[in-house]
Phi, psi and omega in degrees: 000135179243130178228157183231142170228170186227141177209196182223157168240141189264133171232096188067227177269002178270140178248113181269136183293136176231129176262125179263112181254129181235127179237131175248116187224157177297150179147188179296128182304126180198160178223103185237146178238125180235168181110040180058051176279149172272186186298319181296323180288320180296327180285353181300328183297327179287321178293319181292319180300316181293319181295317178294323177296322178295337178262012179063033174252114182264137176285142181288159178278064180223177180270122180251120180239126178246124179245131178257105185255141005287141188287343181267003179264121179300137179249122182230143173109163182270001183286356178279352183303307186295313178296325177295318179296320179296316179298321179293316179296324177291323178293329178275001178063031174274328176235154181294137181291321182294326178293319179292321182293339181268009182237154168248126188237150169203147180161144175270151185240133173280170182292339179263006178095359177289139181269130184257135179301148180230168177277157173089014181296326182291310174299326178295322178294323176297318179294321179296319178296322179294330179267002181059046177237158172280155179254132176245118184214165178299157183300325180294345179257354188297314182295325178292311184291325183293346181295337178298317175079356184259002179209157178282133181244119177252126186234083177283166179262332182224166176294328178298320177295324178299313182297316181294325178290314184292324180277352178086008180288320180209092183290141179265144177285144178298149179288153177253150182298144177245142177227127182281122178261109181265139179290147181289089181248019181290146175287152190254140176293344177294343178277350182267122178255128186082198177055042181295323180294319179294320178296322177296319179297318179291327175296316178295318179299317181292326183288324184242006183057053179261141179284143186224141177242125179252125180235126179187166182291164178302138178085004181279348174108018182296309180293325179295318179294316181296324180294338180267357180296319179302334182289346180248001178276142178289155178296160179295139171288172181299317180294319180293320179298321179293316178300311183295319184290333176296321177291316180294329177295318179292331179273357179074028183264352178268091186244004185254015176079021180185193183242140182259144175268001179282134180290138182293148175228108183251135183223076181288155179284156184287353175270004182296146181278165176303321180294325179290326182277311186272324185121156180145213184074196180294124180080007179052059182288157179293145178262188184297326182292329177280325177293339177268010181304131183066015179224216186240134170248112182255119179247099178279154184051054189304314181293345181280347175294148180300145183303317178301325179293315181297318184288332178288348178283342190299310182290313179300322179298324184279318189262338181081013175208159181225141177251116178267107183253122177230172182300323183246014181204145177219095193240139179247128179238143171284148180206060179270090187238167174260115182270124173241117180245143179233140183211151170279155181290339178205182185294321178280335175096355186239046183298321184279354182257106183300331182281345185236348181290156181283173183289346183270000180296143000269002184298330181296326179293317179296321179293319185289307179289346175292347174293339174270114185294158179301314178299326179286318177300327181296340184271359176271121180286324185235129179234122191232129171273127182252098182285160176293147180265125178301141182297338178293332180288343181291341178271357180289156178295157181297146179298149184290342185249129179245194183297326182298316181291319179294318180298325179296317179293320179297316180298320178297316179295321178294323177296320177299317181291325178299318176290324181294320186260013177298128183096350177263118185290328189252015180221125176237329180234169180299330180295340181272346185289141178204166176062222183296328179296318179295318178298325183290321188262340191235009177293120183284171176288182187300314180295318178296321179294319179297317179296317181294320179294320178295319179295320179296320180287319184289320186252002174067046178296138173285170178299320178296316179298321178300313181291325179291326175297320178297318180297315179296319179298322177296320179293318178298321178295322177296320179294329178275354182075023183267142178286317184249158178275121183253182182298317182297322179293319178294319181298316179294320179296318178295322180299320178287330181289327188251028183297332183259018177100182185294165182101170178102000000 
């Protein structure tokens, strides 16, 4: 008897269809799985045998062969347990074959038949909707998978519930979408005293998704400012939440039974490897830049990151996607994030303080920040010097404006950009605009154009730097509610671009 079930194998955020074929034939009793399974898939036969035994279902004294087609596609992970068990039950005529054939299943199985949540339920639900099939997954994945909304999601807790549902003895109700409601625990900009220029830069960065570099001595508040950036970012839209959650689903980060509208904030340590930042390892898993998709990637002690790690950031920062190429995998991940980098001005950190700087000043500062290559530095739209705050200023009253007021202006600017880029597939914020689209939306008036041309000639702006100034100026105009980009907007954008002196 031959029976078929359906599941998926993951390649990045894409779920490729896999047909599970099970044949029960006369011969020496055996249970074999073929089709390039890895160790976790091969061990499924022992888990399935034990689960069926716990349900008083004995395997026949025949040869059981399971083929995972296409046979040349590597199969990895424990989520193949449930589809293999369904195909076997259908081959043994315990469950109807047509019912099994109309579902896409994934799930790990315990020895007693309990279904264990697995990663990738969200991409699997997308694949099931594309194939016009229902999705069968463990109960712990149901709220996550049901968020797709384009297919029916059945989430049993045990294999026994699966059998009763498929045979019609006790049908299960479809799962409902789950959404994680996080309490507003963001730190407030009202707690920051001083650093008005840095706060203004982060407001512009949040409004247009511009990359920002903060440079200042230890204790000046760089990390404190970056930690408050999520509090002024607007929540994820439905499309953005789905994109971000598909990556987090593959990484196993959706553990609360739903999807969050909070933008991700990733802050890896400077000792992280290139594979941890960019992605890779076994199965070419997503890295920190992809986990920060539609959110913030904060890299503290930026020059301390290994040079290969810093240089691999150049292409993802520019294109918004990364290709993880390995000998046995070639995977593409989205990574449209807001990069916030923080650095000390030199190795000791006190370059601007004559009483505390080392004897090598100012050469030590050039050597230290020289670890950031020119092409990578060129990709920062905003560069801000964060001076130390005098301790006497700490006794001043709190600033009148906090995160709520800044977030309102950012949300208004984002709404303007959403209407501006409606219909453009590859542009959502001003930072994404390029070519003719950038000329259309960010060409300044006559005075602004004259100022920008003088700045480009005087300070030697590169073509990339010229365009990035235009994007920042467009965002500043959006924050001001202006239709056109004026001289004042260009002047402020140029000022942030040239904070560290000429060049760029």
